[in-house]
C-alpha positions in Angstrom: -28.3 -51.7 14.7 -24.7 -51.8 13.5 -23.8 -52.5 10.0 -22.0 -55.5 10.9 -25.0 -56.9 12.2 -27.2 -56.2 9.4 -24.6 -57.8 7.2 -24.2 -61.0 9.4 -27.9 -61.2 9.2 -28.0 -61.2 6.0 -24.8 -63.8 5.1 -26.6 -66.3 7.6 -30.0 -65.8 5.7 -27.5 -66.4 2.4 -26.3 -69.3 3.5 -29.2 -71.6 5.1 -31.0 -70.7 1.9 -27.5 -71.6 -0.3 -27.4 -74.9 2.1 -30.7 -75.8 1.8 -30.6 -75.4 -2.1 -27.6 -77.1 -2.1 -29.6 -80.0 -0.2 -32.7 -79.8 -2.6 -30.3 -80.1 -5.7 -28.6 -82.9 -4.6 -25.7 -84.5 -6.2 -25.9 -81.6 -9.2 -24.7 -79.0 -6.7 -22.8 -76.3 -7.3 -18.5 -77.1 -7.7 -17.1 -75.5 -4.6 -14.0 -74.6 -6.5 -15.7 -72.0 -8.7 -17.9 -70.9 -5.6 -14.3 -70.2 -4.2 -13.1 -68.3 -7.4 -15.6 -65.9 -8.0 -16.4 -65.3 -4.1 -12.0 -64.2 -4.7 -13.2 -62.4 -7.5 -15.8 -60.4 -5.9 -14.1 -59.5 -3.1 -12.0 -57.9 -5.4 -14.0 -56.2 -7.5 -15.8 -54.8 -4.4 -12.6 -53.7 -2.8 -11.7 -52.0 -6.1 -14.7 -50.7 -7.0 -16.7 -49.6 -3.4 -12.8 -47.5 -3.2 -13.6 -45.8 -5.9 -16.7 -44.8 -5.6 -16.6 -43.9 -1.6 -13.3 -41.9 -2.7 -15.4 -40.1 -5.4 -18.1 -39.3 -2.6 -21.4 -41.3 -4.2 -21.5 -42.3 -1.1 -20.5 -42.9 2.6 -21.0 -44.2 5.7 -21.9 -43.0 9.3 -18.3 -44.3 11.6 -20.3 -44.4 14.4 -22.1 -47.5 12.7 -18.7 -49.5 11.8 -16.5 -51.9 12.9 -13.2 -50.0 11.6 -11.5 -52.1 9.4 -11.6 -51.5 6.0 -9.8 -52.4 3.0 -8.9 -49.5 0.5 -12.3 -47.3 1.6 -14.3 -49.8 1.6 -15.6 -50.9 5.0 -15.3 -54.6 5.7 -19.0 -54.9 6.0 -19.0 -54.2 2.7 -17.7 -57.4 1.9 -20.2 -59.8 3.2 -23.1 -58.7 0.6 -20.9 -60.1 -2.2 -19.9 -63.5 -0.8 -23.6 -64.2 0.5 -24.4 -63.8 -3.6 -21.6 -65.7 -4.1 -22.9 -68.3 -1.8 -26.8 -68.3 -2.8 -26.5 -67.5 -6.5 -25.1 -70.8 -7.5 -27.2 -73.1 -5.2 -30.2 -71.5 -6.1 -29.1 -72.5 -10.1 -28.4 -75.8 -9.3 -31.5 -76.1 -7.7 -33.8 -75.2 -10.4 -31.6 -77.1 -13.1 -32.4 -80.2 -10.7 -36.0 -79.6 -10.7 -36.1 -78.5 -14.3 -34.9 -82.0 -14.8 -37.1 -84.1 -12.7 -40.4 -82.1 -14.8 -38.6 -82.5 -18.0 -41.4 -85.0 -19.5 -39.0 -86.3 -22.3 -35.6 -86.7 -20.1 -36.3 -91.0 -20.2 -35.9 -90.5 -24.0 -32.9 -88.5 -23.9 -31.6 -90.9 -21.6 -32.7 -93.7 -23.5 -31.6 -92.7 -26.7 -28.0 -91.9 -25.7 -27.5 -95.4 -24.6 
């Protein structure tokens, strides 16, 4: 199995889970603009820090299992993990917050107090 195949499996699982969790969260899903900014920041940070870590010899990849595309010294496969995290974690957070609101016994009293 190549790194790209492993990364693709991880990204598909995170995408499906993120979409499912966003549906569970209903109206209070994650903000797409915030996710976009987060993805951009994580990709830039991944490019910088992976390049530094690879340059210092902290780790290396077998070239036999890489596609061959790099950003800096970081192989393109490394960028799927921050992307998956940026898709999955906000959806998980929104779903958990939505579930907590549904189970909150004091919710009705607070809503009526605001009116």
